[in-house]
C-alpha positions in Angstrom: 9.8 25.4 78.1 13.4 26.2 78.9 14.3 28.9 81.4 17.7 30.1 82.5 18.2 29.7 86.2 19.5 33.2 86.5 16.3 34.6 85.0 14.0 32.7 87.3 12.2 35.0 89.7 12.3 34.6 93.5 8.5 34.7 93.6 6.5 31.6 92.9 5.5 31.2 89.2 3.5 28.7 87.2 4.5 26.4 84.4 1.9 25.1 81.9 2.9 22.7 79.2 0.6 20.8 76.7 2.0 17.9 74.7 0.0 15.5 72.7 -3.1 15.4 75.0 -1.0 15.6 78.1 -1.0 18.7 80.4 1.6 19.5 83.0 0.6 22.3 85.4 3.1 23.2 88.2 4.1 25.8 90.7 7.8 26.5 90.9 9.6 28.1 93.9 13.2 29.2 93.8 14.9 27.9 97.0 18.4 29.1 96.1 20.1 30.5 93.0 20.7 26.9 91.8 17.8 25.0 93.3 14.1 25.0 92.3 11.1 23.1 93.9 8.4 22.1 91.4 5.0 20.8 92.5 2.2 20.1 90.1 0.1 17.6 88.3 0.2 15.7 85.0 -3.3 15.1 83.5 -4.6 13.7 80.2 -4.6 10.5 78.2 -1.5 8.5 77.4 -1.4 6.1 74.5 0.2 2.9 75.8 -0.1 -0.9 75.4 -1.3 -3.7 77.6 1.7 -5.3 79.3 0.1 -8.8 79.0 -1.3 -9.0 75.5 0.2 -6.0 73.7 -3.1 -4.4 72.7 -3.2 -0.6 72.5 -4.9 1.1 75.4 -5.4 4.6 76.8 -4.2 5.4 80.3 -5.9 8.2 82.0 -3.4 10.4 83.9 -4.0 12.4 87.1 -0.6 12.2 88.7 0.9 14.5 91.3 4.5 15.6 90.6 7.0 16.9 93.0 10.5 17.3 91.7 13.6 19.4 92.6 15.6 21.0 89.8 19.3 21.9 90.3 21.7 23.9 88.1 24.6 21.8 89.3 25.5 18.6 91.0 24.0 18.4 94.5 26.3 16.9 97.1 24.2 15.4 99.9 25.4 13.9 103.2 24.2 10.5 104.2 21.4 12.1 106.4 20.1 14.2 103.5 18.1 13.2 100.5 16.2 14.9 97.8 13.8 12.5 96.1 13.1 13.2 92.4 16.1 15.4 91.9 16.9 16.5 88.3 20.3 18.0 87.7 21.0 20.3 84.8 24.5 21.4 83.9 23.8 24.1 81.2 22.4 26.9 83.3 18.8 26.2 82.2 15.8 24.4 83.7 14.1 22.3 81.0 10.5 21.7 82.0 9.8 19.8 78.8 12.5 17.3 79.9 11.0 17.1 83.4 7.6 16.2 81.8 9.2 13.6 79.5 11.1 12.1 82.4 7.9 11.8 84.5 6.0 10.3 81.6 8.7 7.7 81.1 8.5 6.8 84.8 4.7 6.4 84.5 5.2 4.2 81.4 7.5 1.9 83.4 4.6 0.8 85.5 2.4 -2.2 84.4 -0.8 -1.5 82.5 -3.4 -4.1 81.6 -6.4 -3.9 79.2 -9.9 -4.8 80.4 -9.7 -8.3 79.0 -6.4 -9.0 80.8 -7.5 -7.6 84.1 -9.9 -10.5 84.7 
């Protein structure tokens, strides 16, 4: 789901994306013409592998997501910080890209099958 920043309403709206057994449900608030705050949840089952033995396994997801989306580079002073900032430079907010980025972050964690957990 790609939405142009200039077409995003000032009122809160919902984003619902389904991809291959994964659901991303979020509320989005426009904080300024170039900054969005997105809070939601990723749920479903992710096909992955055991990081010890390499066997296929299914990871159940129920992950909270909080991310800021910007239409330009955000210059922050040393006292400020926006964790989970995603900068876009084409005038559009790409929520599919946000979901993919969050899934890649989840995959970077370690997962072990039941045999390797013991």
